[in-house]
C-alpha positions as CSV (number, residue, x, y, z in Angstrom):
1,M,-27.3,-23.9,22.1
2,G,-25.3,-22.5,24.9
3,N,-23.4,-20.2,22.6
4,F,-26.7,-18.9,21.2
5,S,-28.0,-18.1,24.7
6,T,-24.7,-16.5,25.6
7,A,-24.8,-14.3,22.5
8,T,-28.4,-13.4,23.2
9,G,-27.6,-12.4,26.8
10,T,-24.5,-10.4,25.7
11,V,-26.5,-8.5,23.0
12,T,-29.3,-7.9,25.4
13,F,-27.0,-6.6,28.1
14,M,-25.3,-4.2,25.7
15,L,-28.6,-3.0,24.3
16,M,-29.8,-2.4,27.9
17,I,-26.9,0.0,28.4
18,I,-27.5,1.7,25.0
19,S,-31.3,1.9,25.5
20,R,-30.9,4.4,28.2
21,F,-29.5,6.9,25.7
22,I,-32.0,5.9,23.0
23,F,-35.0,6.6,25.4
24,G,-33.5,9.8,26.6
25,K,-32.6,11.3,23.2
26,F,-35.3,9.9,20.9
27,G,-38.2,8.8,23.2
28,W,-40.1,5.5,23.4
29,G,-41.6,5.7,20.0
30,V,-38.3,5.4,18.2
31,A,-37.1,2.8,20.7
32,A,-40.3,0.7,20.0
33,A,-39.7,0.9,16.3
34,I,-36.1,-0.5,16.5
35,T,-37.3,-4.1,17.1
36,P,-39.5,-4.3,13.9
37,T,-36.8,-2.6,11.9
38,V,-34.2,-5.2,13.0
39,I,-36.5,-8.0,12.1
40,L,-37.4,-6.5,8.7
41,L,-33.7,-5.9,7.7
42,T,-32.4,-9.2,8.9
43,G,-35.4,-11.0,7.5
44,A,-35.0,-9.4,4.1
45,V,-31.3,-10.5,3.9
46,F,-32.2,-14.0,5.1
47,F,-34.9,-14.6,2.6
48,S,-32.9,-13.0,-0.2
49,L,-30.1,-15.5,0.6
50,I,-32.6,-18.4,0.4
51,L,-34.7,-17.3,-2.6
52,L,-32.0,-15.4,-4.6
53,P,-28.7,-17.0,-3.9
54,G,-27.3,-16.0,-7.2
55,A,-27.5,-12.3,-6.3
56,W,-25.1,-12.8,-3.5
57,D,-22.5,-14.9,-5.4
58,P,-19.9,-12.1,-5.9
59,V,-20.0,-11.1,-2.2
60,L,-20.1,-14.6,-0.9
61,A,-17.3,-15.8,-3.2
62,A,-15.0,-13.0,-1.9
63,L,-15.8,-14.1,1.6
64,G,-15.5,-17.8,0.8
65,F,-19.0,-18.7,2.0
66,T,-21.9,-20.5,0.4
67,P,-25.4,-19.0,0.4
68,L,-26.7,-21.7,2.7
69,F,-24.0,-21.1,5.3
70,M,-24.5,-17.4,5.2
71,A,-28.2,-17.9,5.5
72,V,-27.6,-19.9,8.7
73,L,-25.4,-17.1,10.1
74,V,-27.9,-14.4,9.2
75,G,-30.7,-16.4,10.6
76,A,-28.8,-16.9,13.9
77,A,-28.0,-13.2,14.0
78,Q,-31.7,-12.4,13.3
79,N,-32.8,-14.5,16.3
80,I,-30.1,-13.0,18.6
81,F,-30.6,-9.4,17.7
82,S,-34.4,-9.6,17.5
83,K,-34.6,-11.2,21.0
84,G,-32.1,-8.7,22.4
85,S,-33.9,-5.7,21.0
86,K,-37.3,-7.1,22.2
87,Y,-36.0,-7.7,25.7
88,S,-34.2,-4.4,26.0
89,L,-36.2,-1.9,23.9
90,F,-39.7,-3.2,23.0
91,D,-40.7,-4.7,26.4
92,P,-39.8,-1.5,28.3
93,C,-41.7,0.6,25.7
94,K,-44.7,-1.7,26.2
95,E,-44.6,-1.1,29.9
96,M,-44.3,2.7,29.4
97,A,-47.4,2.6,27.2
98,Y,-49.4,0.9,30.0
99,I,-48.4,3.6,32.5
């Protein structure tokens, strides 16, 4: 659990630095859309690994992973990146919308 929290903090910190440029170049609308996009993409990969493991067999065989192990890794990545993007992009956009 400590590694998960460390990874979440690291990703959030890096996205906080990058978010400055995202807000400046694209505005808060694009920045607010990044969090749902991250959740959609990682969720689609996660559920395809769970529901259609045969579709991933060639890729996973080359990597030496099982579909279940890869689903665990993708699920962890989904949690880490969705929390990081929420904390660094979505929450500031929410505050901007209130102002």
